[in-house]
C-alpha positions in Angstrom: 168.1 193.9 157.4 169.5 197.3 156.4 166.5 198.0 154.2 164.2 197.0 157.1 165.9 199.4 159.5 165.8 202.3 157.0 162.1 201.7 156.4 161.3 201.6 160.1 163.3 204.8 160.8 161.6 206.6 158.0 158.2 205.4 159.3 158.9 206.9 162.7 161.1 204.3 164.4 158.4 203.2 166.9 159.9 199.8 167.3 159.0 199.3 171.0 155.7 198.7 172.6 154.0 201.1 175.0 154.2 200.5 178.7 157.0 198.5 180.1 157.7 196.0 177.4 161.3 195.9 176.0 161.8 197.4 172.6 161.7 195.0 169.7 164.6 194.7 167.2 164.2 196.2 163.8 164.7 192.9 162.1 161.8 191.2 164.0 159.6 194.3 163.6 160.1 194.3 159.9 159.4 190.6 159.7 156.1 191.0 161.4 154.8 193.2 158.6 156.0 191.0 155.8 156.0 187.5 157.1 152.4 187.1 158.5 153.2 187.6 162.2 151.8 190.2 164.5 151.1 193.5 162.9 150.9 196.5 165.4 147.9 198.8 164.9 149.7 201.9 166.2 152.9 201.4 164.4 151.9 199.7 161.1 148.2 200.2 160.4 147.0 203.5 161.7 149.5 205.6 159.7 148.0 204.0 156.5 144.5 204.8 157.6 145.3 208.2 158.8 147.2 209.3 155.7 144.7 207.8 153.2 141.3 207.4 154.8 140.6 209.6 157.9 140.0 212.8 155.9 136.8 211.3 154.5 136.1 208.5 157.0 137.4 210.0 160.3 136.1 212.1 163.2 134.7 215.1 161.2 131.0 214.3 160.6 130.6 217.2 158.2 133.0 215.8 155.6 132.5 212.1 156.3 131.5 210.2 153.2 128.9 207.4 153.2 128.6 207.5 157.0 131.6 205.3 157.3 134.0 206.0 160.1 137.3 204.1 160.1 138.9 205.6 163.2 136.5 203.7 165.5 136.5 199.9 165.4 132.8 199.5 166.2 131.9 201.6 163.2 134.4 200.1 160.9 133.7 196.4 161.6 131.2 196.1 158.7 133.8 196.9 156.1 136.7 195.2 157.8 135.3 191.6 158.3 137.8 190.9 161.1 139.4 187.5 160.7 138.2 187.2 157.2 140.3 189.3 154.8 138.9 187.5 151.8 135.5 189.0 152.7 136.7 192.5 153.6 135.1 195.3 151.6 137.9 197.6 152.7 140.6 195.3 151.2 138.5 194.9 148.0 138.3 198.7 147.5 141.9 199.6 148.3 143.0 196.7 146.0 140.6 197.6 143.1 141.8 198.8 139.8 138.3 200.2 138.9 138.4 204.0 138.8 134.9 204.4 140.2 135.3 202.2 143.3 139.0 202.3 144.2 139.9 203.9 147.5 141.3 206.4 148.0 139.5 208.0 145.1 141.5 208.6 142.0 141.1 212.4 142.3 143.0 212.4 145.5 146.2 211.3 143.8 146.8 208.7 146.5 147.1 205.0 146.1 148.1 202.3 148.6 151.2 200.4 147.8 151.3 196.6 147.7 153.1 196.6 151.0 150.5 198.7 152.7 147.7 196.5 151.3 149.6 193.5 152.7 149.8 195.1 156.1 146.1 195.7 156.1 145.4 192.1 155.0 147.6 190.7 157.8 145.9 193.0 160.4 142.4 192.0 159.4 143.4 188.3 159.4 144.6 188.9 163.0 141.1 190.2 164.0 141.7 193.9 163.1 142.5 194.9 166.7 142.5 198.7 167.4 144.5 200.5 170.2 144.3 204.0 171.6 146.9 206.4 170.3 150.1 206.0 172.3 150.4 209.7 173.2 146.9 209.7 174.7 147.8 207.0 177.3 149.4 208.1 180.6 153.1 207.4 180.8 153.8 204.2 182.7 157.1 203.7 184.5 158.9 201.1 182.5 161.3 198.5 184.0 165.0 199.3 183.3 166.4 197.0 180.7 169.0 194.5 181.9 172.1 195.2 179.9 175.8 194.2 180.0 177.6 197.5 179.6 181.0 197.5 177.8 183.9 199.2 179.7 183.9 202.2 177.5 180.1 202.9 178.0 179.3 202.8 181.7 175.6 203.0 182.8 175.6 206.4 184.5 171.9 206.8 184.6 168.8 205.0 183.2 169.1 206.8 179.9 172.1 204.7 179.1 170.4 201.5 180.0 167.5 202.2 177.5 169.9 203.4 174.8 172.3 200.5 175.2 169.6 197.9 175.2 168.3 199.2 171.9 171.7 199.4 170.4 172.5 195.8 171.4 169.2 194.7 169.8 170.3 196.5 166.6 173.7 194.9 166.7 175.4 198.2 167.2 178.1 199.4 169.6 178.2 202.8 171.2 181.2 205.1 170.7 183.7 205.7 173.5 183.6 208.9 175.4 184.7 212.0 173.5 187.9 213.7 174.5 187.7 216.3 177.3 188.2 219.3 175.1 185.3 218.2 172.9 183.1 217.6 175.9 184.1 221.0 177.5 183.0 222.9 174.4 180.0 220.7 173.6 178.3 220.9 176.9 179.1 224.6 177.4 177.4 225.3 174.0 174.4 223.2 174.9 173.9 224.7 178.4 175.0 228.3 177.9 175.0 228.9 174.1 178.6 229.9 174.4 181.9 228.0 174.4 184.0 228.0 177.5 187.1 230.1 177.9 190.3 228.4 177.2 191.1 228.7 180.9 187.8 227.0 181.9 188.3 224.2 179.5 191.9 223.6 180.7 190.8 223.6 184.3 188.3 220.8 183.5 190.7 218.9 181.3 193.3 218.8 184.0 190.9 218.0 186.9 191.6 214.4 187.9 188.6 214.0 190.3 186.0 211.4 189.3 183.3 214.0 189.4 185.2 216.6 187.5 182.6 216.6 184.6 179.6 216.8 186.9 181.1 219.8 188.7 181.9 221.4 185.4 178.3 221.0 184.4 177.1 222.5 187.6 179.3 225.6 187.0 177.8 226.0 183.6 174.2 225.7 184.9 175.0 228.5 187.4 176.1 231.0 184.8 173.9 233.9 183.8 174.5 232.8 180.2 172.5 229.7 180.9 169.2 231.6 181.2 170.0 233.8 178.1 170.6 230.7 176.0 167.5 228.7 177.1 165.3 231.8 176.9 165.9 231.8 173.1 164.4 228.4 172.9 161.3 229.5 174.8 160.9 232.8 173.0 160.5 230.9 169.7 157.6 229.0 171.4 156.2 232.3 172.8 156.4 234.0 169.4 158.2 236.9 171.1 158.9 239.9 169.0 159.5 243.7 169.4 156.8 244.5 166.8 153.1 244.0 166.5 153.0 242.2 163.2 150.9 242.4 160.0 151.7 244.8 157.2 152.4 247.9 159.2 154.3 246.0 161.9 154.7 248.9 164.4 157.2 248.6 167.3 156.0 247.0 170.5 157.5 247.4 174.0 157.4 244.0 175.6 161.1 243.3 176.5 160.2 242.9 180.2 158.6 239.6 179.2 161.9 238.5 177.6 163.8 239.4 180.7 161.2 237.5 182.8 162.0 234.3 180.8 165.8 234.8 181.2 165.5 235.3 184.9 163.1 232.4 185.3 165.5 230.0 183.7 168.4 231.3 185.7 166.4 231.0 188.9 165.5 227.4 187.9 161.9 228.2 188.4 160.0 224.9 188.4 158.4 224.3 185.0 154.9 223.9 186.5 155.2 227.3 188.2 156.6 228.8 185.0 153.5 227.5 183.2 151.0 228.8 185.7 152.5 232.3 185.7 152.5 232.7 182.0 149.0 231.4 181.4 147.3 232.8 184.5 149.7 235.0 186.5 147.0 237.7 187.0 144.6 235.1 188.5 147.4 233.7 190.8 147.6 237.2 192.4 144.2 236.7 194.0 144.7 233.1 194.8 148.0 233.8 196.6 146.7 236.8 198.5 148.7 239.6 196.8 145.5 241.5 195.8 142.0 241.5 197.4 139.6 239.1 195.7 137.1 240.6 193.3 138.7 244.0 193.3 140.2 245.4 190.0 144.0 246.0 190.1 145.1 249.5 189.7 147.9 249.0 187.1 149.5 252.4 187.8 150.2 251.2 191.3 150.9 247.5 190.5 154.6 248.2 190.1 154.7 248.5 193.9 153.8 244.8 194.3 156.5 242.6 195.7 158.8 241.1 193.0 157.1 237.6 192.9 153.7 239.2 192.3 155.1 241.6 189.7 156.7 238.7 187.9 153.3 236.9 187.7 151.8 239.9 185.8 154.8 240.3 183.5 154.6 236.5 182.8 151.2 236.8 181.3 152.7 238.7 178.3 153.3 235.2 177.0 149.9 235.5 175.4 150.2 239.2 174.6 152.8 238.3 172.1 150.0 237.7 169.6 150.0 240.0 166.6 147.7 243.0 166.6 146.5 244.9 163.6 145.9 248.6 163.9 145.8 249.6 160.2 143.0 251.9 159.2 139.7 250.2 158.4 140.4 247.0 160.3 137.8 245.5 162.6 139.1 245.3 166.2 136.8 242.4 167.2 138.0 240.4 164.2 141.6 240.7 165.2 140.9 240.2 168.9 139.3 237.0 167.9 142.3 236.1 165.7 144.5 236.6 168.8 142.4 234.3 170.9 142.5 231.7 168.2 146.3 232.0 168.2 146.4 231.6 172.0 144.4 228.4 171.9 146.6 227.0 169.1 149.8 228.1 170.7 148.9 226.7 174.1 148.1 223.2 172.6 151.2 223.3 170.5 153.5 224.3 173.3 152.2 222.1 176.1 150.4 219.3 174.3 152.1 219.1 170.9 148.7 218.9 169.4 147.7 220.8 166.2 144.2 221.7 167.3 143.9 224.6 164.9 141.8 222.8 162.2 139.1 222.2 164.7 138.4 225.9 164.6 136.5 225.5 161.4 135.4 221.8 161.6 135.8 218.7 163.7 139.4 217.6 163.5 139.9 215.1 160.6 142.6 213.1 162.3 142.5 213.6 166.1 139.4 213.0 168.1 138.7 216.7 168.8 135.4 218.3 167.9 134.7 221.8 166.8 132.6 222.3 169.9 135.5 221.2 172.1 137.7 223.7 170.3 135.5 226.6 171.3 135.1 225.2 174.8 138.9 225.7 175.1 138.5 229.0 173.3 136.2 230.1 176.1 139.1 229.9 178.7 140.9 232.6 176.7 138.0 234.7 175.6 137.6 236.9 178.6 140.7 239.0 178.9 140.6 242.8 178.7 142.8 243.3 175.7 140.9 243.9 172.4 143.4 244.7 169.6 143.7 248.3 170.7 146.5 250.5 169.3 147.6 251.4 172.8 148.1 247.7 173.6 146.1 248.1 176.8 146.0 246.8 179.4 149.7 247.5 180.0 151.6 247.3 183.2 153.8 250.5 183.6 157.0 250.5 185.6 157.6 253.8 187.4 160.3 255.2 189.7 159.3 257.0 192.8 160.9 260.1 191.5 158.8 260.1 188.3 155.6 259.4 190.2 156.2 262.2 192.7 156.8 264.6 189.8 153.7 263.4 188.1 151.5 263.8 191.2 152.9 267.2 191.9 152.0 268.4 188.5 148.5 266.8 188.8 147.9 268.6 192.1 148.9 271.9 190.5 146.6 271.3 187.6 143.8 270.5 190.0 144.2 273.7 191.9 144.4 275.9 188.7 141.3 274.2 187.3 139.4 275.0 190.5 140.7 278.7 190.3 139.5 278.9 186.7 136.1 277.2 187.2 133.3 279.6 186.4 135.6 282.2 184.8 135.1 283.5 181.3 137.5 282.3 178.6 139.2 285.7 178.4 139.8 286.0 182.1 143.0 285.1 183.9 145.0 284.5 180.6 148.3 283.9 182.4 146.7 281.2 184.6 145.3 279.5 181.5 148.6 279.5 179.8 150.2 278.0 182.9 147.5 275.4 183.0 148.2 274.3 179.5 152.0 274.2 180.1 151.4 272.0 183.2 149.2 269.6 181.3 151.8 269.3 178.6 154.5 268.6 181.2 152.3 266.0 182.9 151.5 264.3 179.6 155.2 264.1 178.8 156.0 262.1 181.9 156.2 258.4 180.9 157.0 255.3 182.9 160.4 253.7 182.6 158.8 251.0 180.4 155.6 249.1 180.0 154.6 245.6 179.2 151.2 244.4 177.9 149.6 241.9 180.2 146.5 239.7 180.6 143.6 240.8 182.8 140.5 238.8 183.4 137.1 240.5 182.7 134.7 240.4 185.6 130.9 240.4 186.0 128.8 241.9 183.3 131.9 242.6 181.1 132.5 238.9 180.5 132.0 237.7 176.9 129.8 234.8 175.9 131.6 232.2 173.7 129.8 230.7 170.8 130.8 228.2 168.1 131.9 230.0 165.0 130.6 228.3 161.8 133.5 227.6 159.6 135.7 229.7 161.9 133.9 232.9 161.0 133.7 235.2 164.0 130.5 236.8 162.6 128.6 233.6 161.9 127.9 232.3 165.4 126.2 229.2 166.6 125.3 227.8 170.0 126.9 229.2 173.2 129.5 227.0 175.0 131.1 227.1 178.3 134.7 226.4 179.3 135.7 222.7 178.8 138.5 220.4 177.6 138.4 217.7 174.9 137.0 214.4 176.1 139.8 212.3 174.6 142.1 213.7 177.3 141.9 213.5 181.1 138.9 215.0 182.7 138.8 218.6 184.1 138.7 218.4 187.9 135.7 220.0 189.6 138.3 221.4 192.1 139.8 223.7 189.5 138.2 227.0 188.6 136.9 227.2 185.1 139.3 229.9 184.0 142.8 230.1 182.6 144.3 229.1 186.0 142.2 226.0 186.1 143.1 225.2 182.5 146.8 225.6 183.3 146.4 223.1 186.2 144.6 220.8 183.8 147.7 221.0 181.5 150.0 220.1 184.5 147.9 217.4 186.0 149.7 214.1 186.6 146.8 212.5 184.6 147.7 214.5 181.5 149.4 212.0 179.1 151.0 214.7 177.0 152.6 217.7 178.8 155.4 215.9 180.6 156.2 213.8 177.5 156.1 216.9 175.2 158.4 219.0 177.4 160.8 216.2 178.1 161.0 215.6 174.3 161.6 219.3 173.7 164.6 219.4 176.0 165.9 216.2 174.5 165.7 217.7 171.1 167.6 220.7 172.1 170.4 218.6 173.5 170.6 215.7 171.0 169.5 217.6 167.9 166.3 215.5 167.2 163.5 214.5 169.5 162.7 211.0 170.6 159.5 212.0 168.8 160.9 213.6 165.7 157.7 215.7 165.1 158.1 217.6 168.4 155.3 219.9 167.3 152.9 217.0 166.7 152.2 214.1 169.1 148.8 213.5 167.5 147.8 210.8 165.0 149.7 212.6 162.2 152.9 212.8 164.2 155.7 210.2 164.1 156.1 207.5 166.7 158.7 207.7 169.4 162.0 205.9 168.5 162.6 205.1 172.2 159.0 205.0 173.7 160.0 203.5 177.0 162.8 206.0 177.5 160.4 208.8 176.7 157.9 207.6 179.3 160.7 207.3 181.9 162.0 210.9 181.1 158.4 212.3 181.3 157.9 210.8 184.8 161.3 211.9 185.9 160.6 215.5 184.8 157.2 215.4 186.4 158.7 214.6 189.9 159.6 218.2 190.6 159.6 219.9 187.1 163.3 220.9 187.9 164.7 221.9 184.5 168.3 222.2 185.6 168.2 218.8 187.2 166.6 217.3 184.1 169.2 218.9 181.7 172.0 217.7 184.0 170.6 214.2 183.7 170.8 214.4 179.9 174.3 215.8 179.6 175.9 213.6 182.2 174.8 210.4 180.6 177.3 208.2 178.7 174.9 208.5 175.7 175.6 212.3 175.5 179.3 212.0 176.2 180.0 209.7 173.2 182.5 210.7 170.5 180.8 211.8 167.3 182.8 209.5 165.0 180.6 207.7 162.4 181.4 204.9 160.0 179.9 204.7 156.5 177.9 201.7 157.6 176.5 203.4 160.7 175.6 206.5 158.7 173.7 204.4 156.2 171.8 202.6 158.9 171.1 205.7 161.1 171.9 209.0 159.3 170.0 211.1 161.8 171.5 209.4 164.8 168.1 208.4 166.2 169.5 205.3 167.8 172.4 207.3 169.4 175.3 205.0 168.6 177.4 208.2 168.6 177.4 211.6 170.2 175.3 214.5 168.9 176.9 216.5 166.1 174.5 219.4 165.4 174.8 222.8 163.8 174.6 225.8 166.2 171.5 228.1 166.1 171.7 231.5 164.5 172.2 233.3 167.8 174.9 230.9 168.8 176.8 231.4 165.5 176.9 235.1 166.1 177.5 235.0 169.8 180.3 232.5 169.5 182.2 234.7 167.0 181.9 237.7 169.3 183.0 235.7 172.3 186.1 234.3 170.5 187.0 237.9 169.5 186.6 239.2 173.0 183.8 241.6 171.9 180.7 240.0 173.4 179.1 242.1 176.1 177.9 240.4 179.3 175.3 243.1 180.0 171.9 241.6 180.8 168.3 242.7 180.4 166.8 245.9 179.3 165.5 247.3 176.0 166.3 245.4 172.8 169.4 246.5 170.9 170.2 247.1 167.3 173.5 245.6 166.1 174.8 246.4 162.6 172.6 245.4 159.7 172.5 246.4 156.0 170.9 249.7 155.3 168.2 249.0 152.7 167.3 252.6 152.0 163.5 252.0 152.3 162.9 254.5 155.1 160.4 256.5 153.1 158.3 253.5 152.1 158.2 251.8 155.5 158.2 254.7 158.0 161.8 254.3 159.1 161.2 251.0 160.9 163.3 248.7 158.7 166.5 250.7 158.6 167.8 251.5 162.1 170.5 253.4 163.8 173.0 250.9 165.1 173.4 250.7 168.9 176.5 252.2 170.3 179.0 251.1 173.0 178.6 247.6 174.4 175.0 247.4 173.2 176.4 246.8 169.7 177.9 243.6 171.0 175.2 242.1 173.2 174.0 238.5 172.9 171.6 237.7 170.1 168.7 237.2 172.5 168.6 240.9 173.0 168.5 241.8 169.3 165.4 243.8 168.2 163.1 241.3 166.5 160.8 242.9 163.9 158.4 240.3 162.5 158.3 241.7 158.9 162.1 242.1 158.8 163.9 240.0 161.4 167.7 240.5 161.8 169.0 239.4 158.4 172.1 237.4 159.4 170.1 235.4 161.8 167.4 234.7 159.3 170.1 233.3 157.0 170.8 230.7 159.7 167.1 229.8 159.9 165.8 232.0 162.7 162.0 232.4 162.4 160.1 235.6 162.1 158.0 234.7 165.1 154.7 235.6 163.7 153.5 232.3 165.1 154.7 229.7 167.6 157.8 227.9 166.3 158.7 224.6 167.8 161.5 223.4 165.6 163.8 225.6 163.5 164.7 224.2 160.1 168.3 223.7 159.1 169.4 224.8 155.7 172.9 224.8 154.2 173.5 227.5 151.6 176.4 229.5 150.2 174.7 232.7 151.5 175.5 231.6 155.0 179.2 231.6 154.2 178.8 235.1 152.6 177.3 236.3 155.9 180.1 235.0 158.1 182.8 236.2 155.8 181.4 239.7 155.0 178.8 240.8 157.5 180.2 243.7 159.6 179.6 241.7 162.8 181.9 238.9 161.6 184.4 241.2 160.0 184.7 243.1 163.4 185.1 239.8 165.2 188.0 238.8 162.9 189.6 242.2 163.4 189.2 242.1 167.1 190.6 238.5 167.3 193.6 239.6 165.2 194.3 242.4 167.6 194.1 240.1 170.7 196.3 237.6 168.9 199.0 240.2 168.3 198.8 241.6 171.8 198.4 238.4 173.8 199.3 235.5 171.6 203.1 235.4 172.3 206.2 236.2 170.3 206.4 233.8 167.4 203.9 233.3 164.6 203.5 229.7 165.8 202.4 230.8 169.3 200.0 233.3 167.9 198.5 230.7 165.6 197.9 228.4 168.6 196.4 231.3 170.6 193.9 232.3 167.8 193.0 228.7 167.1 192.2 227.9 170.7 190.2 231.1 171.1 187.9 229.7 168.4 187.9 226.0 168.9 189.1 225.5 172.5 191.1 222.4 171.7 194.9 222.6 171.0 195.7 222.4 167.2 197.7 219.7 165.6 201.2 220.6 164.3 199.8 220.4 160.7 197.1 222.8 161.6 199.5 225.3 163.1 201.8 225.1 160.1 198.9 225.8 157.7 197.9 228.8 159.7 201.4 230.2 159.9 201.8 229.7 156.1 198.6 231.6 155.5 199.7 234.4 157.8 203.1 234.7 156.0 201.5 234.7 152.6 198.9 237.3 153.7 201.6 239.4 155.2 203.7 239.4 152.1 200.7 240.5 150.0 199.6 243.3 152.4 203.2 244.6 152.7 202.9 245.5 149.0 199.7 247.5 149.6 199.6 249.1 153.0 196.5 251.1 152.3 194.5 247.9 151.6 196.0 246.4 154.8 194.8 249.4 156.8 191.3 249.1 155.5 191.0 245.4 156.2 192.4 245.9 159.8 190.2 248.9 160.7 187.0 249.0 158.8 184.5 248.8 160.5 186.0 248.2 164.0 188.0 251.4 164.1 191.6 252.6 164.6 194.2 250.2 165.6 195.6 250.4 169.2 199.0 252.2 169.4 201.9 250.1 168.4 200.1 247.6 166.1 201.4 247.5 162.5 198.5 247.6 160.0 200.1 245.0 157.8 200.5 242.7 160.7 196.9 243.3 161.8 195.6 242.7 158.3 197.5 239.4 158.0 196.2 238.1 161.3 192.7 239.4 160.4 192.9 237.1 157.4 193.8 234.2 159.6 191.1 235.0 162.1 188.5 235.2 159.3 189.4 231.7 158.2 189.3 230.3 161.8 185.9 231.9 162.4 184.6 230.2 159.2 185.9 226.7 159.9 183.2 224.0 159.7 184.1 223.0 163.3 183.0 226.5 164.5 179.4 225.9 163.5 179.0 222.4 164.9 179.2 220.6 168.2 181.8 217.9 167.9 
C-alpha cells in the first residue's frame, strides 16, 4: 500500500472523482490500475498520452503525423479498437520492439513502461472511454462528506470535513492543535509576513474566550502589514520591477502601482473588482461615468479625478510592467508586439493557470487552443496607446496644486513674451529673448511629484488590425482576426464589449471553470505551502491533478460568492486543518513527504522578504513607513559603475528608509537585491507563480554576514541589554522571545547564557575587536553600554537570528 500511495502522489494525487463523488482511497485507486478494474481516463490514461503522444498526434495540425489525432476519441477509434485490446494498433505499436514501428519513435528517447502499457490495455478493454479535462468543467458544489471527528480535530468548517474524510480513507489520523505560541506566530507570519510582538502573542495565549483565535485573526487582517505582505505575492504575478528590463535595464518609475496593490489588499477590495481595474481600469472610467464617453482623457488633468477613478488608472499599470527595450537600433514595433504577447501569456497564467504561450507560433500541442484563437485573445490587448517608447508614454502624472500654478504662471509669461517677440528680428530685444529662454528652462524643470505608466485604449482610425503571425513572427502576417476567446472555454457573452473590459468580465464569469479554482488554489498554496493542484501555474493537460478535487471545487465556489479575500483567508486559517501541530513521524513522512494529505500542520520556509523583515522586526529596526518611492537598503558594492552606468551600485537609503519592508526595496531586473535572490526571489522579468525553494550554504553566509543581518544582531543586543532585565538568564529569555515568540526551555536558556559568558570572556581580552563587532555597521553604542557586553550579546543575537526555527513556520 505504501508503494501505491507514493506512486499516486507522484502522479498528481488525483484520487477523487470530479463532481460530488467521495474521494477514493489510494489502495483501491492503485488496484484499479493493476488488477483489471476501472481505469480512469483523466487520472490514469491521459497523462500517458499527453506526455508521449500528443506532440505528434494532438491538437496541432501543422505537426501532426499521419493524420492521427489521439486527443479526440472519434478520431482515435481506428487505432484503439475499443473493447478489443488484442486488435488495437495503438497497443501493438507501443509494445513493439521494432525500431521502425515502435511508438513513441526511438529518436524521441521515450518509451512506455510495462505499467503504462498495461493501463492502456485495461482502458481499451473497458471501451476506451474519454472524458473532458477536469479543469475545463465548471466547479460543482460537492456534498460534504459524513465523518466522525475525533475530539482533538473538531470540524470547524467544510475544509475539515473534506480533509478528515480523505485522511480516514488513507488510514491516517490528524495531529492535535498546535500550542498557542506556535499558532500566534504561524498565523501572523501567514497573514502579515511578520511575527507578532511578544505582548500580542501573550494576550492571545492568555485569552480564555472560545473565540480568542478568531478575534486574533481579525486583528491581524486589519493590520496595514497585511496588505504589504500579500502585495508581494501579487507583485510576483504582475512581474513588478523598478526597471524596464533587457540589457540596458534603465530605471522605471512605477511605484504608484505597487502602492495601489498594497492599498487594495488592505481595503479588502473584492477580487473581481481588483481584476477589472487592473485589466481595464481606463475603460471602467467611461462605463462608470467618471469621464465623458468617446472623449480622450487629458492625462495632465487626470490627477484631479476622485480617488476611486484615479485608482482605476493606476491599476492598469499591471500590464505596463512588461519590459521595454530602448537600446539603439531596436525596432519599437517588434518590442511593442513582444509586450502584447507577454500580456496575453501573463493574463492566462494569472487568471486561468493556462500556458497559452506556445499557441503564439502554432496550435497548442497539448491543450485545445489554436493559433487563431491565440491571436483573437491578442486582439483584446493590441489596441493600447503604449508602443515601447523611451518616455514610457502614456504616463499619468501626479501634480500638486502649487506646482501646477507655478507651471501655468511660467507658461503664461512665456506666451506673452513670444507675442512681444513675434515679427522682431533676431538681434532685437536681446534682454527679452534671454528672459524667454530662462523662463522656458524654468518651466521645463518643473516635474510632477511622480508618474506611472498606464493603459489607454486607442480610438477610431488609430486602432490596429490584428493578424495571425506565422510562426510568431510579427513581420510575417496572415489573415486578420477580431477579438475572441478559445472555444474550449465558456462562450463570450454578446452583452460584453469586445475590449479588455469585456475580456475581464469573461474571466470573472460564473461560467468560467478556471478563474475561481485557480485563485483559490493560489491562496491555499500561500497558506499551506503547496497547492491542492501542485502545478499552480498550470491547470491544463500538462498540469498535475488536484489532490483534493472536491475540496477545490467547494473552495472555488465559496470564493466566487463575493470574491472577499480576507473572508476566504480567514476560512483557511481558522480551520482545524491549518491549526494542527507540525509533528511528523517517519512513517507519515515516508507516505506523504510534502504534506499533500494534510495529516499535520504546514511547516514551510519563509519567503525572502519575510526572512529579512522578521530579522529587522525582532531587532526593533523595522520601519512601519508605508508607500512612496522604492528604497535602497545596504547591498554589496560591486564596483562596476563605469561598465553599467551607475545603476547596479547604489547609494544606500538613509534614516528609516534603510529599514523599510522588503516590498519597498528597489527591484532591478538585471540585478535584483542580492540577499533576496539568495532566498529564491525572482528577477520579475516575467510572471512568477511559484517561487522555488533552495537550501544552500550561501543562505547562511547571507544571514550571518550581510550588513542587514549584522545590524539586526547588533540592535537586538542593545535592546537586550537595555530592556532584558538584570541577570544573564533574564536577558537570554528576552532575546529568545523577541526572535521566536515562545518561551524558551530551561536547557535553551542555559545554552544561551553559556554562549554569552564564553563570548564575553573572549571579547574582554580584545576590547577593540569587541567594539568593532558591536558598532560596525550600526554605529556608536548608546551611552552607558559596555562594548564587551554588547559584543557578547551580539554573538548571542546572531545565533538566535540564524536558528532553523526562525526561517520556518512551526
